[in-house]
Every structure is written in structure tokens, then in C-alpha cells.
N, C-alpha and C positions, 0 to 999 in steps of 0.2 A: 593333356599331361595325365599318366597313368598313376593311379590309386598305389600300384605295386611300387612305383618309385619311391614311395614313403615308408616302405618296409623294412624292419630290422629285426634281427634276433634277440629275444629276450630272455635270459634264463629267468624262471619263475621265482626263485629264491632272491632277485632282485626286487620284487614287487613288496613294498613297505606294507607290513600289516598293522604296524601300531606306530603311533606318533612317538617321538622323542621326548623325554622328559622334558629337557629344555629346548623351546622353539628354535631359539636363534643359533644353537648348535650344529644344526644342520649343515651339510655340506654346501658349498656355492662354487658353480662353475662359471668362469667369467670368458665371456665368448667375444672377440673384437670381430664384428661383422666385416670390417673392411679388409683385412688380412688373415682372419680364420684362425688366430694365435688364442691360445686356452690358458688361463690361469684356473687352479684348484687353491681355494681359502674357505674358511666359515663364513656362515652367513651374517653372523655378528660384525664382520669386519667389511660389511658393505658400506659401512661410511666412510671408507677409504675411496670409494669409487663416486661417492656422490660429492658434489660441490657448494657452496653456497650461491643460491639462486636457482638451483635445480628445483624440481616439483615432481613427488611422488604422488601417483592417482590410485587409490585405494578404493577398493569396491566394499561398501558397508552393508551388504546385504546380509541376511541372519536366516540359516538353515531352520526350517520349520522342523520339529519330532515328527516327521509326516508319515510314519509307516504305524497302523494301528492294527493289533489282533484283537478279534471280537469273535462272537458267536450267531448264528442264523438263530432268531427268536423263536422260531417255530422248531426248529429240529436239533439247536444245539450244536451244529456242524461248525467247525472253525474256518474263520475267515481272516484273512489277510488283506488289508486296505492300504493304498499308497495315494496320498493325496499328491494332485498335480498342480491344480489352479482353481481358484475361487473363481466360480462362474458369476453369482449373485446372491448377496446376503449368506445365508446358510449353506448354499448349495456349491458342491465342488466336483471338478472333474477328477475323478480317481481311477487307478488300477487297481482290480480285486482279484484275489487268488483264492479259491477257483472260479474264474468268472461264469461258469456254465451253471455254478449254484445261485447265481444273483440275477433274478428277472426284475423287471418294474413291479413295484409293491413289494418286493422281500425287505423285511426290516432284520437289522443287524444290531448287536449290542456289546459296548464295550465297557470294561470297568465295572461291572455288576451294575450297569445301568446309569452309570455317571453321564455316559454318552451313548446316543442312538442314532441311528442314521436308516433313511428309507429311500431305496432305490426309485428314482424318478425318471430315469432315462437310460438310452444306450448310446455309447459313441461307435462310429466307423470301426475304429481299429481295436474294438474289444474292451473299450472302457466303460465306466459306468458313472452317471452322473447322481451323486448321494446328497439328500438334505439330511442335515444333523439337526438333532433335539439335544438341550443341554439347560442346565442351570448354570448361571453365572456369565464368566467370559470365556469364549470358545478357546482363545490362545492359552489360558491358565489352565483349562481340561486338558488341552493338548498336551503340554508341558509335564502334566502328571501322568497321561496315559501314553503318550507316544514314544517313539524311539526313531533314533536318527538313522536315515535312510541311507546307509554307506553304500559305495559303489560296489558292483557285484564282484570285483577283484579282491575285495578285503573281506577274509574271512573269520577274522578274528573279531570277538565281541568287544566293544569300545567301552572301558569300564567308565571313563569319564567323558560325558557327553559334550562338554564343553570344548574339548580337544578337537572337535569337528567344527568348531566356530573359530572366527580370528577374534582377537582381542576388541577389535573395533566394530564389530559386528551389530546392528541396532535395527536395521530395517526389515521386518520379517517377510518371507516370501519364496526363499530358495528351495529346490529340491536336492541341492548339492552346493558344496562349499566352494568359494572362489579360493582354489588350494594354495596360490602363490603367496597368498596373504597370511597363510597359517605359521609362516616364519616368525612373524614380526612380534616382538613384546612390547609392551608399553615402555619399557627401559631404553629398548633400541629407537623408538619412535621419537622419545624425548631427547635421545641423543642427537639424532638426526637434525631436530627441529634446533637445537642448541647451535648447530653446525651451519644453520641457516639455510637448510633443505625446507621448501615448503611442503607440507602436507595436505592433500586436496582428497574429497570423497566424492564418488558417484556412486548410483546404484543400478545394478544390472541382477535381476532375480534368475539364477540359475536353473534351467530346465533339464530333465533328465534326458532330453534330446542330446545333450552333451556327451552321452555314452552311447548314443546309437550309432552302430558302425557304418561306414560309407559301403553300400553295397552294390555300387556301379563299377565299372571299371574304368572310366575316365572321369576325374573328379570335375569336370564342368557339367555333368550330367547329376550332381548329387544336390538334393534339395535338402536346403539349410532349415533348420526348427528355428521359431522366432522366441523371441525372449524381451521380456520387459525392462526398459530404462529408464532413468532418471537423472537429470543432470540440474543442480540449482544455479540461480543466478550467482551467487556468491563464488561458487566453482568454476563456473564459464568466465567470470572476469579475473579470478586469480589465474588460470590457465592462459588467458590473452596477455593478461601483465608479464607472465613468466617469460612468454614467447616473444613480447616487445622488447623486453630487458636482456634478450641473449640467452636466457636460461633451457635447460634442456626439461622436458616432459618424459618422464618416465613411469611406464604404466605397469602396475602390478598384477599379472595374471592377463590372460587372454579375455576376460570379461570385460575389464577396464579399456582394453586395447578395443575390443568390438564397440563399444560405447562412443569413445572419442572418436573413431573413425568413421562411424556412423553420423555423428554431427558433422565433423569437418567435411566430410565427402558432400553432405547434403548445403552446408552453408559457407564454407571456406573459411570459417573462424569456430570460436566456441559460443554458445549461446546457451540460456534455460530451455531445456525441452524434455518432455518425457514421451514415451510411445513404444513401439515394438519394433524390433530390428532382427532382420533375418540375413543380415550382411555375412557374406562368405568369403573370407581373405586367404587366398593361396597364390602360390608364386606368381608373378606377374602384376601383381596388385601395386599400385603407387601410395606408400602411406603419406597421409595429410595432417597427423595429429600429433605422432608421437616421434620421439628420438632415441628413447632407450625402452628395453623390456624385461622385467623380472617374471620368469616363468617356471614351472615345476618340468620334469621330464614326463612325456605325455605317451600314450598307447600308441602302438604302431600303425599306420594306414588311419590314422584320426586327422579331423579336421583341426585339431589343435596342433599337430604337428606340422600339419599344411600352412596354419597362419606363422607357426615361429619360422618357418622355411620362407615364407614371402618376405619376412623381414629381415632375417639374418643370412638368405641365400640357402638353397637346397644343399648345395654340396658341402657348405660350412656346417649346417645343420646336422647332416647324417655321419660327417665324421665327427661331431661333437658327440654324438649318441653312440658311436662305435667306442669311443674313447670312455663315455661314462659307464659302458658296459664294462669294459675292461678294468677300469679303477674301481668298480663294484659300487658305483653311487646308487642310493635307493630311489625307486621310480614311483611315479604316481602320486595318488594325493597325499599320504604321509610320507612322501620322500624328500629328496633333496632338489636344489633348484640351481637355476641358469640365470646370470645376469647378461644381457646382450646389449653391449655398447656401441 
């Protein structure tokens, strides 16, 4: 299948640069995957489409303020560091700009010396292994000095960093937000619970590979990046009970979807498990874990739109995206959402 089959024209002005003041006031397109029909509502009206006994699955990962700005200790040259993955203790895999200035042994200072780093290794893709030195708790220092690593298509400065976190974010580790979850408020979640909708949490730490363009011509050639996931025994038991009682399992976001499909594909049921997944879902994939999906509007030719097309049908999805452009929906991380039922 050709990557070009998932392309569409997106006017730049439809790329949302800032979040709405009220998360749940975003628009929601409801797509019926059986007949392709479309409804247009507000996200807060999603309660009308969920039933008692259904289960929403949310990704509780928390985005690290992983972008740091410092200086080389010897020359004072400005250096930008993006944390990618904790390797061992205080050692992190990072992206550094300009990378050519950072060799093994180079020292970088952040926040007038509150945080220091030494380059101890090089990675094949141009990354650097940095070992950090600090007083106190690393994540508290990072909260003070770091900035949110917003996606490259967002050029506006984010005034409130928590707006790039879901209201239920708690497990630190992501380089990007699970953006479908950004539309939920505590009040909306309480309303769903009162209706008898179960709320389950999984963790998948989103890597920057989610923004990596598909550079091959046919999607079968694409090498999917790996991300860490974790599902608790309680969540696995709840999901199995919901399924046994005839309820629907509705994932919020492609991250929750990839997590459940990874486990269901391996075990045929839901189990407590943690590990790394590089599952690549595209048309032709047979879903084993989910019955519905809430997702944002994604980049052309991305692995995310391929996953959505696998679930709802490529023709349905591409028509829905054409409609979204025509109706001036807001796209990408701070944009509007789609419910596929």
C-alpha cells in the first residue's frame, strides 16, 4: 500500500497553535465506521455516545519538560538539549543542538549551575548520552528549568505548560502528549462515571518517533519506533470484565490503542504487562482489543492516520478528513477530535 494514499491537502491556518480556553469545548466529529456517516458536535457531548458498561481507556503518561537551554562550560556557547530516554540512573539519551559542538567530555551548564551535564557517549543518529549532576531531585530541577517539547508544527509559545498535559497525567516519561486525552476535564470524566462508564488507565510513554515522517514509498517498508507501555493487573481485569459483560472498549488516542492491541495480539486477552512495543497498525490489520476510538486529526501520510484508517476504513477516513478541512476543524495536537464508533 502506497504512503501517498494517505495524503491530503491541509491549509496551514487549520493547524491549531494554541489550546482552547475550555478543553471540552473543542469540536468532535463522530464517524460511523460501518456506513461512513458523520455527525458534528462539541466534545463535551460525547456522553451522548457512551453507554453504561462501556469503558474508556486513557493514557496517564506525563510529558517531561524535556527541553533545556544551557551553555558550554568552557566557551559559553548556547546549547539546546532535548531529553529522549533515561538510560541508567542520571544518564539520558538526548538530542543536542548544535550537536557538532558536543563531544565526549564536553560539559554543559543549565540555570546558573543548578544542573550540569557531561557528554559520555555518542549515538549513531547524532544523539548524545549525557550524565547529569545536580542537588536534590532531578524531576524537580527539570520542572524548574525545562520547557515542554512542543511538536515542530506549533510555533506559538505555550503560556501555561499544564495545557500540554492531560488532567489525568501522572506517570512521567513522555516526550509528547497523548493529545486525544487533552479534551477531557475532571468534570466531564465525573459525568461519564456517573453515567456508568468505566474509566481505565494504561501508560505508554510517547517518543519523538511519533513525529518522524514516513520516508518510504510503501507503508510495509516503514520501520516503526518502539515505545514503553505498562498495563496494571487491575486495568486488565476491568477490561476483561467489560468485554465479558458486553460493554465496549473505547480507547482514547492511538497510544492507548497500540498498547491494548499489543497485549491482545500476544495473549488473546488482557493481562498485566510492561515492555516495549513497535506495533505498526495499518489497513489490513485485524483489531483484537478495541471497539471504538477517540483521536485527534493527524498529519498527512503519518503512521497515525494509517492506524485510524485501519480501524475505520481508508475511504471513510479520507472522506472524513476532507470534510474536516471543508468545515474548518482545528488539526493536530491542540486541535479538534474524532470519535469513531
